[in-house]
LONU-949716 format. One line per 10 residues: for each residue z, y, x of N, C-alpha, C, CB. Coordinates in Angstrom, 2 decimals, decimal comma. Glycine has a CB too. Layout:
<recs>
Z:Y:X:Z:Y:X:Z:Y:X:Z:Y:X  ...
</recs>
This chain:
<recs>
92,21:8,94:12,68:92,39:9,32:11,30:91,39:10,42:10,96:93,85:9,78:11,03  90,65:10,21:9,91:89,63:11,18:9,50:90,28:12,37:8,80:88,60:10,52:8,56  89,71:13,52:9,05:90,19:14,73:8,40:89,35:14,96:7,15:90,12:15,97:9,36  90,00:15,20:6,04:89,30:15,42:4,77:88,47:16,70:4,82:90,30:15,47:3,60  87,38:16,71:4,08:86,50:17,89:4,01:87,29:19,13:3,61:85,35:17,64:3,01  88,21:18,99:2,67:89,04:20,11:2,23:89,85:20,67:3,40:89,99:19,66:1,09  90,37:19,79:4,24:91,14:20,23:5,40:90,28:20,97:6,41:91,82:19,04:6,06  89,08:20,48:6,63:88,16:21,15:7,57:87,81:22,54:7,05:86,87:20,31:7,78  87,48:22,62:5,77:87,12:23,92:5,18:88,29:24,89:5,20:86,62:23,74:3,75  89,48:24,38:4,93:90,65:25,26:4,95:90,97:25,72:6,38:91,86:24,55:4,33
90,80:24,85:7,35:91,00:25,25:8,75:90,01:26,34:9,13:90,86:24,03:9,71  88,77:26,17:8,73:87,76:27,21:8,98:88,17:28,52:8,33:86,38:26,76:8,46  88,69:28,44:7,11:89,13:29,65:6,41:90,24:30,37:7,19:89,64:29,30:4,98  91,18:29,61:7,75:92,24:30,24:8,54:91,69:30,88:9,81:93,31:29,21:8,90  90,72:30,23:10,43:90,08:30,84:11,61:89,32:32,11:11,23:89,13:29,83:12,28  88,68:32,11:10,07:87,96:33,31:9,62:88,94:34,46:9,37:87,16:33,00:8,33  90,06:34,16:8,74:91,07:35,21:8,50:91,58:35,80:9,82:92,25:34,63:7,69  91,88:34,94:10,76:92,38:35,41:12,06:91,28:36,18:12,79:92,86:34,21:12,92  90,06:35,69:12,73:88,96:36,39:13,39:88,74:37,77:12,76:87,66:35,56:13,30  88,90:37,87:11,46:88,75:39,18:10,79:89,82:40,15:11,27:88,83:39,01:9,25
91,06:39,68:11,38:92,14:40,54:11,88:91,88:40,94:13,33:93,50:39,83:11,76  91,43:39,99:14,13:91,13:40,29:15,54:89,97:41,28:15,65:90,79:38,99:16,31  88,96:41,11:14,82:87,81:42,03:14,85:88,23:43,44:14,43:86,68:41,51:13,94  89,09:43,51:13,44:89,59:44,83:13,03:90,33:45,48:14,19:90,52:44,71:11,80  91,25:44,76:14,81:92,01:45,30:15,92:91,15:45,65:17,11:93,06:44,33:16,33  90,09:44,88:17,34:89,22:45,11:18,49:88,43:46,41:18,39:88,25:43,95:18,64  88,35:46,97:17,20:87,68:48,26:17,04:88,41:49,37:17,79:87,57:48,62:15,56  89,69:49,15:18,05:90,54:50,16:18,66:90,98:49,67:20,03:91,77:50,49:17,77  90,11:49,81:20,99:90,39:49,29:22,32:90,97:50,39:23,21:89,12:48,70:22,94  91,56:49,98:24,33:92,03:50,98:25,29:90,83:51,83:25,73:92,73:50,31:26,52
91,07:53,05:25,90:89,99:53,94:26,32:90,55:55,01:27,23:89,29:54,58:25,10  89,90:56,14:27,30:90,35:57,22:28,18:91,79:57,66:27,90:89,43:58,41:28,04  92,17:57,69:26,63:93,54:58,09:26,29:94,54:57,14:26,93:93,74:58,12:24,76  94,32:55,84:26,76:95,24:54,84:27,31:95,26:54,90:28,83:94,84:53,44:26,84  94,10:55,09:29,43:94,03:55,17:30,89:94,80:56,39:31,42:92,57:55,24:31,36  94,89:57,45:30,62:95,51:58,69:31,08:97,03:58,73:30,91:94,91:59,84:30,34  97,58:57,84:30,08:99,03:57,90:29,86:99,77:57,13:30,95:99,39:57,34:28,47  101,06:57,44:31,09:101,90:56,74:32,05:102,28:55,37:31,51:103,17:57,56:32,38  102,18:54,36:32,40:102,54:53,00:32,04:103,47:52,46:33,11:101,28:52,11:31,88  104,32:51,50:32,76:105,22:50,94:33,77:104,43:50,14:34,81:106,28:50,04:33,11
105,03:49,96:35,95:104,37:49,24:37,05:104,05:47,79:36,68:105,26:49,26:38,30  104,77:47,25:35,74:104,57:45,85:35,33:103,57:45,70:34,18:105,90:45,23:34,93  102,85:46,78:33,87:101,80:46,71:32,85:100,68:45,79:33,35:101,25:48,14:32,53  100,32:44,77:32,58:99,26:43,86:33,05:97,91:44,56:33,09:99,18:42,62:32,15  97,00:44,08:33,93:95,65:44,65:33,92:94,97:44,35:32,58:94,80:44,10:35,11  94,05:45,20:32,18:93,36:45,03:30,90:92,68:43,66:30,79:92,33:46,13:30,71  92,25:43,10:31,90:91,54:41,82:31,89:92,40:40,65:31,41:91,01:41,52:33,27  93,72:40,82:31,40:94,63:39,75:30,97:94,65:39,60:29,45:96,05:40,02:31,48  94,45:40,69:28,75:94,68:40,69:27,31:93,71:39,81:26,51:94,59:42,09:26,80  92,43:39,85:26,82:91,46:39,07:26,04:91,72:37,57:26,10:90,05:39,36:26,54
91,92:36,97:27,27:92,18:35,52:27,27:93,50:35,15:26,61:92,16:35,00:28,69  94,52:35,98:26,81:95,82:35,69:26,19:95,68:35,74:24,67:96,90:36,68:26,67  95,07:36,80:24,17:94,93:36,94:22,72:94,02:35,88:22,12:94,40:38,30:22,37  93,01:35,46:22,84:92,14:34,38:22,34:92,96:33,11:22,11:90,98:34,11:23,32  93,75:32,74:23,10:94,59:31,55:22,97:95,60:31,72:21,84:95,33:31,27:24,29  96,21:32,90:21,76:97,20:33,13:20,70:96,57:33,09:19,32:97,89:34,47:20,92  95,39:33,68:19,18:94,73:33,68:17,87:94,38:32,25:17,43:93,45:34,54:17,92  94,00:31,40:18,36:93,75:30,00:18,01:95,03:29,35:17,50:93,21:29,22:19,24  96,14:29,60:18,19:97,43:29,06:17,76:97,86:29,61:16,40:98,51:29,37:18,80  97,61:30,89:16,18:97,98:31,54:14,91:97,22:30,89:13,76:97,69:33,06:14,96
95,92:30,66:13,94:95,11:30,05:12,88:95,59:28,63:12,58:93,61:30,03:13,28  95,79:27,85:13,62:96,22:26,47:13,42:97,60:26,42:12,77:96,23:25,70:14,75  98,50:27,31:13,18:99,84:27,34:12,60:99,79:27,67:11,11:100,72:28,36:13,33  99,00:28,65:10,74:98,86:28,99:9,33:98,32:27,82:8,53:97,96:30,20:9,15  97,32:27,17:9,07:96,72:26,02:8,42:97,73:24,89:8,27:95,49:25,53:9,20  98,51:24,65:9,31:99,52:23,59:9,26:100,56:23,87:8,17:100,21:23,46:10,62  100,97:25,10:8,06:101,95:25,45:7,03:101,34:25,27:5,65:102,44:26,91:7,20  100,11:25,72:5,50:99,43:25,56:4,21:99,32:24,08:3,84:98,03:26,20:4,26  98,95:23,24:4,82:98,81:21,81:4,56:100,14:21,14:4,23:98,18:21,12:5,75  101,20:21,55:4,92:102,48:20,86:4,75:103,36:21,46:3,66:103,23:20,87:6,04
103,17:22,75:3,36:104,08:23,41:2,43:103,37:23,97:1,19:104,80:24,52:3,13  102,08:24,12:1,26:101,36:24,70:0,12:101,18:26,19:0,27:102,09:24,39:-1,17  100,48:26,75:-0,69:100,11:28,18:-0,59:101,17:29,13:-1,12:98,83:28,42:-1,32  102,11:28,65:-1,87:103,12:29,54:-2,46:104,46:29,37:-1,76:103,27:29,28:-3,98  104,48:29,71:-0,49:105,70:29,58:0,28:105,99:30,89:1,00:105,60:28,41:1,29  107,23:31,10:1,30:107,63:32,28:2,05:107,02:32,24:3,45:109,17:32,40:2,12  106,99:31,05:4,05:106,44:30,93:5,40:104,98:31,36:5,42:106,57:29,48:5,90  104,19:30,94:4,46:102,78:31,33:4,45:102,64:32,83:4,15:102,00:30,50:3,42  103,50:33,35:3,31:103,49:34,80:3,07:103,79:35,56:4,35:104,52:35,18:1,99  104,75:35,07:5,12:105,06:35,69:6,42:103,87:35,59:7,37:106,30:35,04:7,05
103,15:34,48:7,30:101,98:34,31:8,14:100,97:35,42:7,84:101,34:32,91:7,92  100,74:35,70:6,57:99,80:36,76:6,19:100,32:38,14:6,60:99,54:36,72:4,68  101,61:38,36:6,43:102,20:39,66:6,81:102,04:39,89:8,31:103,70:39,71:6,42  102,32:38,86:9,12:102,20:39,04:10,56:100,77:39,34:10,95:102,70:37,80:11,30  99,82:38,76:10,23:98,41:39,00:10,55:98,04:40,46:10,29:97,51:38,07:9,71  98,54:41,01:9,20:98,28:42,42:8,88:98,96:43,32:9,89:98,76:42,76:7,45  100,22:43,05:10,19:100,95:43,87:11,17:100,29:43,79:12,55:102,40:43,41:11,27  99,80:42,63:12,91:99,11:42,44:14,18:97,88:43,34:14,25:98,71:40,95:14,37  97,07:43,32:13,21:95,84:44,13:13,18:96,16:45,62:13,16:94,99:43,77:11,96  97,20:46,00:12,44:97,56:47,42:12,34:98,04:48,01:13,66:98,63:47,60:11,30
98,66:47,19:14,50:99,19:47,71:15,75:98,10:48,38:16,57:99,85:46,59:16,57  96,94:47,75:16,70:95,85:48,34:17,50:95,39:49,67:16,92:94,66:47,37:17,58  95,31:49,73:15,61:94,94:51,00:14,95:95,96:52,08:15,29:94,84:50,81:13,42  97,23:51,75:15,14:98,29:52,73:15,38:98,37:53,15:16,85:99,64:52,17:14,93  98,34:52,18:17,75:98,53:52,48:19,17:97,27:53,07:19,78:98,94:51,23:19,92  96,17:52,33:19,73:94,94:52,77:20,39:94,11:53,71:19,53:94,11:51,56:20,77  94,04:53,45:18,24:93,19:54,26:17,37:93,78:55,63:17,06:92,95:53,54:16,08  95,07:55,65:16,72:95,72:56,90:16,35:96,49:57,54:17,49:96,64:56,67:15,19  96,61:56,81:18,61:97,37:57,29:19,78:98,82:57,58:19,41:96,71:58,57:20,37  99,40:56,67:18,63:100,78:56,83:18,16:101,64:55,64:18,57:100,80:57,00:16,62
102,00:55,59:19,86:102,85:54,48:20,29:104,20:54,44:19,58:103,07:54,56:21,78  104,65:55,59:19,08:105,92:55,62:18,36:105,83:54,86:17,04:106,35:57,05:18,11  104,79:55,10:16,27:104,62:54,37:15,01:104,25:52,92:15,29:103,53:55,05:14,13  103,45:52,70:16,33:103,09:51,33:16,72:104,34:50,53:17,10:102,09:51,35:17,90  105,34:51,19:17,68:106,58:50,51:18,05:107,30:49,99:16,80:107,51:51,45:18,85  107,31:50,79:15,76:107,91:50,35:14,50:107,16:49,13:13,97:107,88:51,50:13,45  105,84:49,19:14,02:105,00:48,08:13,56:105,27:46,82:14,37:103,52:48,45:13,65  105,33:46,94:15,69:105,47:45,75:16,52:106,86:45,13:16,41:105,18:46,10:17,97  107,88:45,94:16,15:109,21:45,38:15,91:109,21:44,58:14,61:110,28:46,52:15,85  108,56:45,11:13,58:108,41:44,36:12,33:107,60:43,09:12,55:107,74:45,23:11,24
106,55:43,20:13,36:105,72:42,03:13,68:106,56:40,95:14,35:104,54:42,44:14,60  107,35:41,33:15,34:108,18:40,36:16,04:109,18:39,70:15,09:108,92:41,03:17,21  109,80:40,49:14,24:110,75:39,93:13,27:110,05:38,96:12,31:111,42:41,07:12,47  108,85:39,30:11,91:108,09:38,43:11,01:107,71:37,13:11,71:106,83:39,15:10,51  107,33:37,22:12,96:106,98:36,02:13,73:108,19:35,10:13,86:106,45:36,41:15,13  109,34:35,67:14,19:110,56:34,86:14,34:110,94:34,23:13,00:111,73:35,73:14,88  110,84:34,99:11,92:111,15:34,44:10,60:110,19:33,29:10,26:111,07:35,54:9,51  108,91:33,47:10,60:107,94:32,40:10,37:108,34:31,14:11,14:106,53:32,86:10,79  108,70:31,31:12,41:109,10:30,16:13,23:110,25:29,40:12,58:109,51:30,62:14,66  111,24:30,13:12,11:112,41:29,50:11,50:112,03:28,77:10,21:113,49:30,56:11,21
111,28:29,43:9,34:110,94:28,83:8,05:109,90:27,72:8,17:110,42:29,90:7,10  108,94:27,87:9,06:107,90:26,85:9,21:108,48:25,57:9,79:106,78:27,37:10,11  109,48:25,70:10,62:110,06:24,53:11,30:110,55:23,48:10,31:111,21:24,96:12,19  110,96:23,91:9,14:111,48:22,97:8,13:110,45:21,91:7,75:111,92:23,73:6,88  109,19:22,30:7,70:108,15:21,38:7,25:107,05:21,11:8,27:107,54:21,91:6,00  106,92:21,98:9,26:105,87:21,79:10,26:106,37:22,26:11,62:104,58:22,54:9,86  106,89:21,32:12,37:107,36:21,67:13,71:106,21:22,17:14,57:108,03:20,46:14,38  105,01:21,61:14,35:103,86:22,05:15,12:103,57:23,53:14,86:102,63:21,20:14,78  103,56:23,94:13,61:103,30:25,36:13,29:104,35:26,24:13,94:103,30:25,58:11,75  105,59:25,82:13,88:106,67:26,58:14,49:106,47:26,69:16,00:108,02:25,92:14,18
106,16:25,60:16,65:105,96:25,60:18,10:104,75:26,43:18,51:105,80:24,16:18,61  103,70:26,41:17,70:102,51:27,19:18,02:102,78:28,69:18,00:101,40:26,86:17,03  103,82:29,11:17,29:104,16:30,53:17,23:105,11:30,97:18,34:104,78:30,85:15,89  105,69:30,05:19,09:106,63:30,43:20,15:105,94:31,26:21,25:107,26:29,17:20,77  104,78:30,84:21,78:104,13:31,70:22,78:103,77:33,08:22,21:102,87:31,02:23,32  103,39:33,10:20,96:103,06:34,36:20,27:104,30:35,25:20,22:102,54:34,07:18,84  105,43:34,68:19,88:106,68:35,45:19,84:107,03:36,00:21,22:107,84:34,59:19,30  106,87:35,18:22,23:107,18:35,62:23,60:106,24:36,75:24,03:107,08:34,44:24,58  104,95:36,62:23,73:103,99:37,66:24,10:104,28:38,95:23,35:102,56:37,19:23,82  104,57:38,85:22,07:104,84:40,05:21,28:106,16:40,68:21,72:104,88:39,72:19,78
107,14:39,88:22,13:108,38:40,44:22,67:108,07:41,23:23,94:109,41:39,32:22,97  107,22:40,69:24,81:106,79:41,40:26,00:106,05:42,68:25,62:105,90:40,50:26,88  105,13:42,58:24,66:104,35:43,74:24,22:105,25:44,80:23,59:103,27:43,32:23,22  106,29:44,38:22,91:107,25:45,33:22,33:107,95:46,10:23,44:108,29:44,59:21,44  108,37:45,40:24,46:109,02:46,04:25,60:108,06:47,01:26,29:109,51:44,98:26,60  106,81:46,59:26,43:105,80:47,45:27,03:105,55:48,69:26,18:104,49:46,67:27,23  105,44:48,51:24,88:105,24:49,63:23,96:106,39:50,63:24,09:105,12:49,12:22,50  107,61:50,12:24,11:108,78:51,00:24,21:108,83:51,71:25,57:110,08:50,20:23,99  108,43:51,02:26,63:108,41:51,64:27,96:107,38:52,76:28,00:108,10:50,58:29,04  106,25:52,56:27,36:105,22:53,60:27,34:105,71:54,83:26,59:103,93:53,05:26,68
106,44:54,61:25,50:107,02:55,76:24,79:107,98:56,51:25,70:107,76:55,31:23,51  108,81:55,78:26,40:109,79:56,41:27,29:109,12:57,18:28,42:110,72:55,34:27,88  108,04:56,65:28,96:107,36:57,29:30,10:106,49:58,46:29,69:106,52:56,27:30,82  106,22:58,61:28,42:105,34:59,67:27,98:106,09:60,57:27,03:104,07:59,11:27,31
</recs>
């Protein structure tokens, strides 16, 4: 089945939006501050994050596109998709850029809630979009636990 030009362009647009959020967040990488704080023993090595986030960002873009294709642009699910993208980008600024794991924890809890709400609402019209967000929800749940552990240890 051929994909319409409009669909290809819209998919590219979703990838551009996700790439912009990722690029914003990438400005605030772990550095000396992060290396100096106490972290739990189960903290993954820094080398794990880039491949995991690359896969997740691909899923995030496709999920947003799927919702847009199946539900249209004026839906709560698509609004949640945009909100999660902003919250995702802000977390790096708050945690790594501002060195505020406490405020970042508030952000990531909102992010997780938004992701779960997206999964529930997207499922009505796009099971694929909903399923693509499940690994994202699991990773962010892990990251939330890690964020909270770092607050406790410091």
